[in-house]
PQR file of N, CA, C, O and H, with PARSE charges and radii, in Angstrom:
ATOM      1  N   UNK A   1       4.300  10.142   0.688 -0.4000 1.5000
ATOM      2  CA  UNK A   1       3.503  11.328   0.906 -0.0000 2.0000
ATOM      3  C   UNK A   1       2.555  11.470  -0.288  0.5500 1.7000
ATOM      4  O   UNK A   1       2.987  11.426  -1.440 -0.5500 1.4000
ATOM      5  N   UNK A   2       1.293  11.637  -0.009 -0.4000 1.5000
ATOM      6  CA  UNK A   2       0.274  11.836  -1.032 -0.0000 2.0000
ATOM      7  C   UNK A   2      -0.578  13.021  -0.616  0.5500 1.7000
ATOM      8  O   UNK A   2      -0.937  13.147   0.554 -0.5500 1.4000
ATOM      9  H   UNK A   2       0.942  11.672   0.927  0.4000 1.0000
ATOM     10  N   UNK A   3      -0.905  13.888  -1.559 -0.4000 1.5000
ATOM     11  CA  UNK A   3      -1.692  15.099  -1.303 -0.0000 2.0000
ATOM     12  C   UNK A   3      -1.035  15.980  -0.246  0.5500 1.7000
ATOM     13  O   UNK A   3      -1.723  16.697   0.481 -0.5500 1.4000
ATOM     14  H   UNK A   3      -0.613  13.786  -2.510  0.4000 1.0000
ATOM     15  N   UNK A   4       0.294  15.930  -0.157 -0.4000 1.5000
ATOM     16  CA  UNK A   4       1.002  16.740   0.828 -0.0000 2.0000
ATOM     17  C   UNK A   4       0.870  16.228   2.254  0.5500 1.7000
ATOM     18  O   UNK A   4       1.207  16.940   3.200 -0.5500 1.4000
ATOM     19  H   UNK A   4       0.853  15.347  -0.747  0.4000 1.0000
ATOM     20  N   UNK A   5       0.384  15.003   2.418 -0.4000 1.5000
ATOM     21  CA  UNK A   5       0.201  14.434   3.748 -0.0000 2.0000
ATOM     22  C   UNK A   5       0.845  13.057   3.807  0.5500 1.7000
ATOM     23  O   UNK A   5       0.881  12.336   2.809 -0.5500 1.4000
ATOM     24  H   UNK A   5       0.111  14.425   1.649  0.4000 1.0000
ATOM     25  N   UNK A   6       1.352  12.696   4.977 -0.4000 1.5000
ATOM     26  CA  UNK A   6       1.916  11.379   5.182 -0.0000 2.0000
ATOM     27  C   UNK A   6       0.798  10.389   5.466  0.5500 1.7000
ATOM     28  O   UNK A   6      -0.137  10.690   6.207 -0.5500 1.4000
ATOM     29  H   UNK A   6       1.323  13.281   5.788  0.4000 1.0000
ATOM     30  N   UNK A   7       0.898   9.218   4.877 -0.4000 1.5000
ATOM     31  CA  UNK A   7      -0.097   8.174   5.100 -0.0000 2.0000
ATOM     32  C   UNK A   7       0.420   7.167   6.113  0.5500 1.7000
ATOM     33  O   UNK A   7       1.624   6.935   6.213 -0.5500 1.4000
ATOM     34  H   UNK A   7       1.658   8.973   4.275  0.4000 1.0000
ATOM     35  N   UNK A   8      -0.487   6.580   6.853 -0.4000 1.5000
ATOM     36  CA  UNK A   8      -0.129   5.514   7.772 -0.0000 2.0000
ATOM     37  C   UNK A   8       0.150   4.271   6.932  0.5500 1.7000
ATOM     38  O   UNK A   8      -0.752   3.798   6.241 -0.5500 1.4000
ATOM     39  H   UNK A   8      -1.465   6.768   6.771  0.4000 1.0000
ATOM     40  N   UNK A   9       1.372   3.725   6.966 -0.4000 1.5000
ATOM     41  CA  UNK A   9       1.710   2.580   6.115 -0.0000 2.0000
ATOM     42  C   UNK A   9       0.799   1.372   6.324  0.5500 1.7000
ATOM     43  O   UNK A   9       0.464   0.688   5.357 -0.5500 1.4000
ATOM     44  H   UNK A   9       2.104   4.110   7.527  0.4000 1.0000
ATOM     45  N   UNK A  10       0.395   1.095   7.554 -0.4000 1.5000
ATOM     46  CA  UNK A  10      -0.467  -0.057   7.820 -0.0000 2.0000
ATOM     47  C   UNK A  10      -1.831   0.102   7.162  0.5500 1.7000
ATOM     48  O   UNK A  10      -2.336  -0.841   6.553 -0.5500 1.4000
ATOM     49  H   UNK A  10       0.667   1.651   8.339  0.4000 1.0000
ATOM     50  N   UNK A  11      -2.431   1.278   7.274 -0.4000 1.5000
ATOM     51  CA  UNK A  11      -3.735   1.514   6.659 -0.0000 2.0000
ATOM     52  C   UNK A  11      -3.633   1.476   5.138  0.5500 1.7000
ATOM     53  O   UNK A  11      -4.508   0.920   4.473 -0.5500 1.4000
ATOM     54  H   UNK A  11      -2.020   2.045   7.768  0.4000 1.0000
ATOM     55  N   UNK A  12      -2.576   2.060   4.582 -0.4000 1.5000
ATOM     56  CA  UNK A  12      -2.387   2.045   3.142 -0.0000 2.0000
ATOM     57  C   UNK A  12      -2.260   0.603   2.644  0.5500 1.7000
ATOM     58  O   UNK A  12      -2.931   0.214   1.688 -0.5500 1.4000
ATOM     59  H   UNK A  12      -1.866   2.512   5.122  0.4000 1.0000
ATOM     60  N   UNK A  13      -1.405  -0.184   3.286 -0.4000 1.5000
ATOM     61  CA  UNK A  13      -1.199  -1.580   2.892 -0.0000 2.0000
ATOM     62  C   UNK A  13      -2.510  -2.368   2.994  0.5500 1.7000
ATOM     63  O   UNK A  13      -2.841  -3.135   2.089 -0.5500 1.4000
ATOM     64  H   UNK A  13      -0.860   0.131   4.062  0.4000 1.0000
ATOM     65  N   UNK A  14      -3.245  -2.187   4.071 -0.4000 1.5000
ATOM     66  CA  UNK A  14      -4.510  -2.895   4.263 -0.0000 2.0000
ATOM     67  C   UNK A  14      -5.498  -2.549   3.145  0.5500 1.7000
ATOM     68  O   UNK A  14      -6.122  -3.447   2.580 -0.5500 1.4000
ATOM     69  H   UNK A  14      -2.976  -1.564   4.806  0.4000 1.0000
ATOM     70  N   UNK A  15      -5.647  -1.276   2.820 -0.4000 1.5000
ATOM     71  CA  UNK A  15      -6.579  -0.871   1.765 -0.0000 2.0000
ATOM     72  C   UNK A  15      -6.159  -1.407   0.405  0.5500 1.7000
ATOM     73  O   UNK A  15      -7.005  -1.852  -0.371 -0.5500 1.4000
ATOM     74  H   UNK A  15      -5.140  -0.546   3.278  0.4000 1.0000
ATOM     75  N   UNK A  16      -4.869  -1.370   0.108 -0.4000 1.5000
ATOM     76  CA  UNK A  16      -4.384  -1.857  -1.187 -0.0000 2.0000
ATOM     77  C   UNK A  16      -4.567  -3.363  -1.301  0.5500 1.7000
ATOM     78  O   UNK A  16      -5.000  -3.853  -2.344 -0.5500 1.4000
ATOM     79  H   UNK A  16      -4.182  -1.009   0.739  0.4000 1.0000
ATOM     80  N   UNK A  17      -4.244  -4.105  -0.247 -0.4000 1.5000
ATOM     81  CA  UNK A  17      -4.319  -5.564  -0.313 -0.0000 2.0000
ATOM     82  C   UNK A  17      -5.751  -6.096  -0.311  0.5500 1.7000
ATOM     83  O   UNK A  17      -6.002  -7.173  -0.852 -0.5500 1.4000
ATOM     84  H   UNK A  17      -3.892  -3.707   0.600  0.4000 1.0000
ATOM     85  N   UNK A  18      -6.690  -5.371   0.282 -0.4000 1.5000
ATOM     86  CA  UNK A  18      -8.064  -5.882   0.318 -0.0000 2.0000
ATOM     87  C   UNK A  18      -8.855  -5.539  -0.942  0.5500 1.7000
ATOM     88  O   UNK A  18      -9.959  -6.051  -1.128 -0.5500 1.4000
ATOM     89  H   UNK A  18      -6.486  -4.496   0.721  0.4000 1.0000
ATOM     90  N   UNK A  19      -8.318  -4.689  -1.806 -0.4000 1.5000
ATOM     91  CA  UNK A  19      -8.977  -4.397  -3.072 -0.0000 2.0000
ATOM     92  C   UNK A  19      -8.586  -5.481  -4.072  0.5500 1.7000
ATOM     93  O   UNK A  19      -7.437  -5.554  -4.509 -0.5500 1.4000
ATOM     94  H   UNK A  19      -7.421  -4.273  -1.655  0.4000 1.0000
ATOM     95  N   UNK A  20      -9.550  -6.317  -4.427 -0.4000 1.5000
ATOM     96  CA  UNK A  20      -9.291  -7.456  -5.303 -0.0000 2.0000
ATOM     97  C   UNK A  20      -8.745  -6.971  -6.645  0.5500 1.7000
ATOM     98  O   UNK A  20      -9.338  -6.110  -7.295 -0.5500 1.4000
ATOM     99  H   UNK A  20     -10.484  -6.258  -4.073  0.4000 1.0000
ATOM    100  N   UNK A  21      -7.608  -7.535  -7.049 -0.4000 1.5000
ATOM    101  CA  UNK A  21      -7.026  -7.231  -8.350 -0.0000 2.0000
ATOM    102  C   UNK A  21      -6.177  -5.985  -8.412  0.5500 1.7000
ATOM    103  O   UNK A  21      -5.634  -5.679  -9.473 -0.5500 1.4000
ATOM    104  H   UNK A  21      -7.127  -8.235  -6.521  0.4000 1.0000
ATOM    105  N   UNK A  22      -6.037  -5.246  -7.316 -0.4000 1.5000
ATOM    106  CA  UNK A  22      -5.235  -4.019  -7.356 -0.0000 2.0000
ATOM    107  C   UNK A  22      -3.746  -4.342  -7.432  0.5500 1.7000
ATOM    108  O   UNK A  22      -3.010  -3.727  -8.204 -0.5500 1.4000
ATOM    109  H   UNK A  22      -6.478  -5.494  -6.454  0.4000 1.0000
ATOM    110  N   UNK A  23      -3.309  -5.298  -6.634 -0.4000 1.5000
ATOM    111  CA  UNK A  23      -1.934  -5.791  -6.698 -0.0000 2.0000
ATOM    112  C   UNK A  23      -1.972  -7.314  -6.633  0.5500 1.7000
ATOM    113  O   UNK A  23      -2.923  -7.903  -6.119 -0.5500 1.4000
ATOM    114  H   UNK A  23      -3.906  -5.797  -6.007  0.4000 1.0000
ATOM    115  N   UNK A  24      -0.919  -7.944  -7.165 -0.4000 1.5000
ATOM    116  CA  UNK A  24      -0.808  -9.393  -7.132 -0.0000 2.0000
ATOM    117  C   UNK A  24       0.534  -9.756  -6.523  0.5500 1.7000
ATOM    118  O   UNK A  24       1.552  -9.177  -6.903 -0.5500 1.4000
ATOM    119  H   UNK A  24      -0.147  -7.466  -7.583  0.4000 1.0000
ATOM    120  N   UNK A  25       0.565 -10.707  -5.581 -0.4000 1.5000
ATOM    121  CA  UNK A  25       1.845 -11.101  -4.988 -0.0000 2.0000
ATOM    122  C   UNK A  25       2.726 -11.788  -6.028  0.5500 1.7000
ATOM    123  O   UNK A  25       2.234 -12.550  -6.860 -0.5500 1.4000
ATOM    124  H   UNK A  25      -0.262 -11.177  -5.273  0.4000 1.0000
ATOM    125  N   UNK A  26       4.027 -11.516  -5.976 -0.4000 1.5000
ATOM    126  CA  UNK A  26       4.964 -12.164  -6.896 -0.0000 2.0000
ATOM    127  C   UNK A  26       5.457 -13.484  -6.326  0.5500 1.7000
ATOM    128  O   UNK A  26       6.003 -14.315  -7.053 -0.5500 1.4000
ATOM    129  H   UNK A  26       4.426 -10.896  -5.300  0.4000 1.0000
ATOM    130  N   UNK A  27       5.265 -13.680  -5.015 -0.4000 1.5000
ATOM    131  CA  UNK A  27       5.793 -14.865  -4.362 -0.0000 2.0000
ATOM    132  C   UNK A  27       7.251 -14.692  -3.944  0.5500 1.7000
ATOM    133  O   UNK A  27       7.861 -15.607  -3.393 -0.5500 1.4000
ATOM    134  H   UNK A  27       4.822 -13.006  -4.424  0.4000 1.0000
ATOM    135  N   UNK A  28       7.800 -13.514  -4.212 -0.4000 1.5000
ATOM    136  CA  UNK A  28       9.183 -13.220  -3.850 -0.0000 2.0000
ATOM    137  C   UNK A  28       9.220 -12.280  -2.656  0.5500 1.7000
ATOM    138  O   UNK A  28       8.216 -11.666  -2.294 -0.5500 1.4000
ATOM    139  H   UNK A  28       7.305 -12.769  -4.660  0.4000 1.0000
ATOM    140  N   UNK A  29      10.396 -12.181  -2.054 -0.4000 1.5000
ATOM    141  CA  UNK A  29      10.591 -11.267  -0.930 -0.0000 2.0000
ATOM    142  C   UNK A  29      11.882 -10.492  -1.117  0.5500 1.7000
ATOM    143  O   UNK A  29      12.843 -10.993  -1.700 -0.5500 1.4000
ATOM    144  H   UNK A  29      11.211 -12.680  -2.347  0.4000 1.0000
ATOM    145  N   UNK A  30      11.893  -9.272  -0.618 -0.4000 1.5000
ATOM    146  CA  UNK A  30      13.104  -8.474  -0.598 -0.0000 2.0000
ATOM    147  C   UNK A  30      13.729  -8.671   0.773  0.5500 1.7000
ATOM    148  O   UNK A  30      13.070  -8.494   1.797 -0.5500 1.4000
ATOM    149  H   UNK A  30      11.112  -8.866  -0.145  0.4000 1.0000
ATOM    150  N   UNK A  31      14.978  -9.030   0.786 -0.4000 1.5000
ATOM    151  CA  UNK A  31      15.664  -9.297   2.046 -0.0000 2.0000
ATOM    152  C   UNK A  31      16.473  -8.068   2.473  0.5500 1.7000
ATOM    153  O   UNK A  31      17.544  -7.806   1.926 -0.5500 1.4000
ATOM    154  H   UNK A  31      15.513  -9.174  -0.046  0.4000 1.0000
ATOM    155  N   UNK A  32      15.961  -7.320   3.445 -0.4000 1.5000
ATOM    156  CA  UNK A  32      16.700  -6.157   3.931 -0.0000 2.0000
ATOM    157  C   UNK A  32      17.873  -6.613   4.802  0.5500 1.7000
ATOM    158  O   UNK A  32      17.914  -7.762   5.241 -0.5500 1.4000
ATOM    159  H   UNK A  32      15.090  -7.532   3.889  0.4000 1.0000
ATOM    160  N   UNK A  33      18.830  -5.707   5.051 -0.4000 1.5000
ATOM    161  CA  UNK A  33      19.961  -6.076   5.904 -0.0000 2.0000
ATOM    162  C   UNK A  33      19.531  -6.476   7.320  0.5500 1.7000
ATOM    163  O   UNK A  33      20.156  -7.337   7.940 -0.5500 1.4000
ATOM    164  H   UNK A  33      18.797  -4.773   4.695  0.4000 1.0000
ATOM    165  N   UNK A  34      18.483  -5.861   7.821 -0.4000 1.5000
ATOM    166  CA  UNK A  34      17.954  -6.221   9.145 -0.0000 2.0000
ATOM    167  C   UNK A  34      16.433  -6.212   9.072  0.5500 1.7000
ATOM    168  O   UNK A  34      15.849  -5.576   8.195 -0.5500 1.4000
ATOM    169  H   UNK A  34      17.976  -5.162   7.317  0.4000 1.0000
ATOM    170  N   UNK A  35      15.809  -6.907   9.981 -0.4000 1.5000
ATOM    171  CA  UNK A  35      14.352  -6.899  10.061 -0.0000 2.0000
ATOM    172  C   UNK A  35      13.706  -7.983   9.227  0.5500 1.7000
ATOM    173  O   UNK A  35      14.371  -8.883   8.715 -0.5500 1.4000
ATOM    174  H   UNK A  35      16.283  -7.423  10.694  0.4000 1.0000
ATOM    175  N   UNK A  36      12.399  -7.875   9.104 -0.4000 1.5000
ATOM    176  CA  UNK A  36      11.588  -8.869   8.427 -0.0000 2.0000
ATOM    177  C   UNK A  36      11.636  -8.651   6.910  0.5500 1.7000
ATOM    178  O   UNK A  36      11.622  -7.507   6.455 -0.5500 1.4000
ATOM    179  H   UNK A  36      11.860  -7.143   9.520  0.4000 1.0000
ATOM    180  N   UNK A  37      11.693  -9.732   6.123 -0.4000 1.5000
ATOM    181  CA  UNK A  37      11.658  -9.587   4.664 -0.0000 2.0000
ATOM    182  C   UNK A  37      10.334  -8.974   4.203  0.5500 1.7000
ATOM    183  O   UNK A  37       9.285  -9.228   4.796 -0.5500 1.4000
ATOM    184  H   UNK A  37      11.704 -10.661   6.492  0.4000 1.0000
ATOM    185  N   UNK A  38      10.390  -8.174   3.154 -0.4000 1.5000
ATOM    186  CA  UNK A  38       9.199  -7.533   2.604 -0.0000 2.0000
ATOM    187  C   UNK A  38       8.661  -8.359   1.448  0.5500 1.7000
ATOM    188  O   UNK A  38       9.418  -8.766   0.567 -0.5500 1.4000
ATOM    189  H   UNK A  38      11.242  -7.967   2.672  0.4000 1.0000
ATOM    190  N   UNK A  39       7.354  -8.610   1.447 -0.4000 1.5000
ATOM    191  CA  UNK A  39       6.721  -9.302   0.331 -0.0000 2.0000
ATOM    192  C   UNK A  39       6.646  -8.358  -0.858  0.5500 1.7000
ATOM    193  O   UNK A  39       6.405  -7.163  -0.692 -0.5500 1.4000
ATOM    194  H   UNK A  39       6.739  -8.279   2.163  0.4000 1.0000
ATOM    195  N   UNK A  40       6.852  -8.894  -2.060 -0.4000 1.5000
ATOM    196  CA  UNK A  40       6.823  -8.069  -3.266 -0.0000 2.0000
ATOM    197  C   UNK A  40       5.538  -8.326  -4.043  0.5500 1.7000
ATOM    198  O   UNK A  40       5.026  -9.445  -4.076 -0.5500 1.4000
ATOM    199  H   UNK A  40       7.048  -9.865  -2.195  0.4000 1.0000
ATOM    200  N   UNK A  41       5.027  -7.267  -4.669 -0.4000 1.5000
ATOM    201  CA  UNK A  41       3.778  -7.321  -5.423 -0.0000 2.0000
ATOM    202  C   UNK A  41       3.978  -6.671  -6.776  0.5500 1.7000
ATOM    203  O   UNK A  41       4.901  -5.879  -6.971 -0.5500 1.4000
ATOM    204  H   UNK A  41       5.443  -6.358  -4.643  0.4000 1.0000
ATOM    205  N   UNK A  42       3.105  -7.013  -7.707 -0.4000 1.5000
ATOM    206  CA  UNK A  42       3.080  -6.328  -9.005 -0.0000 2.0000
ATOM    207  C   UNK A  42       1.673  -5.782  -9.219  0.5500 1.7000
ATOM    208  O   UNK A  42       0.721  -6.211  -8.567 -0.5500 1.4000
ATOM    209  H   UNK A  42       2.355  -7.656  -7.549  0.4000 1.0000
ATOM    210  N   UNK A  43       1.559  -4.850 -10.122 -0.4000 1.5000
ATOM    211  CA  UNK A  43       0.278  -4.226 -10.422 -0.0000 2.0000
ATOM    212  C   UNK A  43      -0.715  -5.255 -10.941  0.5500 1.7000
ATOM    213  O   UNK A  43      -0.364  -6.131 -11.732 -0.5500 1.4000
ATOM    214  H   UNK A  43       2.333  -4.502 -10.652  0.4000 1.0000
ATOM    215  N   UNK A  44      -1.950  -5.138 -10.490 -0.4000 1.5000
ATOM    216  CA  UNK A  44      -3.012  -6.018 -10.956 -0.0000 2.0000
ATOM    217  C   UNK A  44      -3.845  -5.343 -12.032  0.5500 1.7000
ATOM    218  O   UNK A  44      -3.461  -4.303 -12.568 -0.5500 1.4000
ATOM    219  H   UNK A  44      -2.235  -4.426  -9.848  0.4000 1.0000
ATOM    220  N   UNK A  45      -4.979  -5.937 -12.341 -0.4000 1.5000
ATOM    221  CA  UNK A  45      -5.858  -5.419 -13.387 -0.0000 2.0000
ATOM    222  C   UNK A  45      -6.736  -4.261 -12.919  0.5500 1.7000
ATOM    223  O   UNK A  45      -7.159  -3.439 -13.731 -0.5500 1.4000
ATOM    224  H   UNK A  45      -5.291  -6.781 -11.905  0.4000 1.0000
ATOM    225  N   UNK A  46      -7.012  -4.190 -11.620 -0.4000 1.5000
ATOM    226  CA  UNK A  46      -7.901  -3.135 -11.095 -0.0000 2.0000
ATOM    227  C   UNK A  46      -7.232  -1.771 -11.241  0.5500 1.7000
ATOM    228  O   UNK A  46      -6.023  -1.639 -11.050 -0.5500 1.4000
ATOM    229  H   UNK A  46      -6.668  -4.858 -10.960  0.4000 1.0000
ATOM    230  N   UNK A  47      -8.025  -0.767 -11.579 -0.4000 1.5000
ATOM    231  CA  UNK A  47      -7.471   0.587 -11.732 -0.0000 2.0000
ATOM    232  C   UNK A  47      -7.960   1.544 -10.649  0.5500 1.7000
ATOM    233  O   UNK A  47      -7.449   2.657 -10.526 -0.5500 1.4000
ATOM    234  H   UNK A  47      -9.007  -0.874 -11.734  0.4000 1.0000
ATOM    235  N   UNK A  48      -8.946   1.116  -9.868 -0.4000 1.5000
ATOM    236  CA  UNK A  48      -9.470   1.959  -8.797 -0.0000 2.0000
ATOM    237  C   UNK A  48      -9.322   1.249  -7.458  0.5500 1.7000
ATOM    238  O   UNK A  48      -9.560   0.047  -7.345 -0.5500 1.4000
ATOM    239  H   UNK A  48      -9.361   0.212  -9.968  0.4000 1.0000
ATOM    240  N   UNK A  49      -8.929   2.009  -6.457 -0.4000 1.5000
ATOM    241  CA  UNK A  49      -8.823   1.500  -5.096 -0.0000 2.0000
ATOM    242  C   UNK A  49     -10.184   1.656  -4.441  0.5500 1.7000
ATOM    243  O   UNK A  49     -10.760   2.744  -4.457 -0.5500 1.4000
ATOM    244  H   UNK A  49      -8.736   2.986  -6.549  0.4000 1.0000
ATOM    245  N   UNK A  50     -10.702   0.583  -3.866 -0.4000 1.5000
ATOM    246  CA  UNK A  50     -12.032   0.636  -3.281 -0.0000 2.0000
ATOM    247  C   UNK A  50     -12.010   0.030  -1.883  0.5500 1.7000
ATOM    248  O   UNK A  50     -11.675  -1.146  -1.744 -0.5500 1.4000
ATOM    249  H   UNK A  50     -10.234  -0.301  -3.853  0.4000 1.0000
ATOM    250  N   UNK A  51     -12.351   0.783  -0.849 -0.4000 1.5000
ATOM    251  CA  UNK A  51     -12.761   2.182  -0.874 -0.0000 2.0000
ATOM    252  C   UNK A  51     -11.562   3.085  -1.137  0.5500 1.7000
ATOM    253  O   UNK A  51     -10.429   2.714  -0.829 -0.5500 1.4000
ATOM    254  H   UNK A  51     -12.623   1.738  -0.963  0.4000 1.0000
ATOM    255  N   UNK A  52     -11.798   4.260  -1.701 -0.4000 1.5000
ATOM    256  CA  UNK A  52     -10.690   5.155  -2.011 -0.0000 2.0000
ATOM    257  C   UNK A  52     -10.027   5.685  -0.742  0.5500 1.7000
ATOM    258  O   UNK A  52     -10.646   5.752   0.320 -0.5500 1.4000
ATOM    259  H   UNK A  52     -12.718   4.561  -1.951  0.4000 1.0000
ATOM    260  N   UNK A  53      -8.763   6.057  -0.875 -0.4000 1.5000
ATOM    261  CA  UNK A  53      -8.081   6.708   0.247 -0.0000 2.0000
ATOM    262  C   UNK A  53      -8.620   8.120   0.371  0.5500 1.7000
ATOM    263  O   UNK A  53      -8.668   8.865  -0.609 -0.5500 1.4000
ATOM    264  H   UNK A  53      -8.260   6.002  -1.738  0.4000 1.0000
ATOM    265  N   UNK A  54      -9.018   8.478   1.554 -0.4000 1.5000
ATOM    266  CA  UNK A  54      -9.586   9.811   1.776 -0.0000 2.0000
ATOM    267  C   UNK A  54      -8.528  10.749   2.292  0.5500 1.7000
ATOM    268  O   UNK A  54      -7.612  10.336   3.002 -0.5500 1.4000
ATOM    269  H   UNK A  54      -8.980   7.874   2.350  0.4000 1.0000
ATOM    270  N   UNK A  55      -8.649  11.994   1.944 -0.4000 1.5000
ATOM    271  CA  UNK A  55      -7.728  12.991   2.480 -0.0000 2.0000
ATOM    272  C   UNK A  55      -7.998  13.158   3.964  0.5500 1.7000
ATOM    273  O   UNK A  55      -9.141  13.099   4.417 -0.5500 1.4000
ATOM    274  H   UNK A  55      -9.394  12.330   1.367  0.4000 1.0000
ATOM    275  N   UNK A  56      -6.928  13.365   4.707 -0.4000 1.5000
ATOM    276  CA  UNK A  56      -7.052  13.493   6.165 -0.0000 2.0000
ATOM    277  C   UNK A  56      -7.549  14.850   6.595  0.5500 1.7000
ATOM    278  O   UNK A  56      -8.140  15.595   5.814 -0.5500 1.4000
ATOM    279  H   UNK A  56      -5.999  13.412   4.339  0.4000 1.0000
ATOM    280  N   UNK A  57      -7.298  15.157   7.853 -0.4000 1.5000
ATOM    281  CA  UNK A  57      -7.787  16.387   8.453 -0.0000 2.0000
ATOM    282  C   UNK A  57      -6.807  17.542   8.273  0.5500 1.7000
ATOM    283  O   UNK A  57      -7.028  18.627   8.810 -0.5500 1.4000
ATOM    284  H   UNK A  57      -6.817  14.551   8.487  0.4000 1.0000
ATOM    285  N   UNK A  58      -5.728  17.321   7.524 -0.4000 1.5000
ATOM    286  CA  UNK A  58      -4.776  18.405   7.313 -0.0000 2.0000
ATOM    287  C   UNK A  58      -3.499  18.234   8.114  0.5500 1.7000
ATOM    288  O   UNK A  58      -2.577  19.039   7.987 -0.5500 1.4000
ATOM    289  H   UNK A  58      -5.549  16.439   7.088  0.4000 1.0000
ATOM    290  N   UNK A  59      -3.431  17.192   8.941 -0.4000 1.5000
ATOM    291  CA  UNK A  59      -2.212  16.926   9.694 -0.0000 2.0000
ATOM    292  C   UNK A  59      -1.133  16.474   8.737  0.5500 1.7000
ATOM    293  O   UNK A  59      -1.420  15.743   7.789 -0.5500 1.4000
ATOM    294  H   UNK A  59      -4.180  16.538   9.044  0.4000 1.0000
ATOM    295  N   UNK A  60       0.107  16.892   8.960 -0.4000 1.5000
ATOM    296  CA  UNK A  60       1.204  16.489   8.088 -0.0000 2.0000
ATOM    297  C   UNK A  60       2.278  15.767   8.870  0.5500 1.7000
ATOM    298  O   UNK A  60       3.385  15.598   8.359 -0.5500 1.4000
ATOM    299  H   UNK A  60       0.341  17.487   9.730  0.4000 1.0000
ATOM    300  N   UNK A  61       2.006  15.342  10.069 -0.4000 1.5000
ATOM    301  CA  UNK A  61       3.027  14.674  10.880 -0.0000 2.0000
ATOM    302  C   UNK A  61       2.937  13.218  10.843  0.5500 1.7000
ATOM    303  O   UNK A  61       3.736  12.534  11.482 -0.5500 1.4000
ATOM    304  H   UNK A  61       1.107  15.480  10.485  0.4000 1.0000
TER
END
């Protein structure tokens, strides 16, 4: 939850991954008890997300 609103995980992941240098893959995965393994990342050199995440229309669901 950011700014009191829930973010769509797919859109958040897409914006973070397409910003060059924002995160860097570690090459490792977290293995959950069920489902697909999650790729792990570490912080990159970039300090700004581009384009920035915009606040929504006020929906909190």
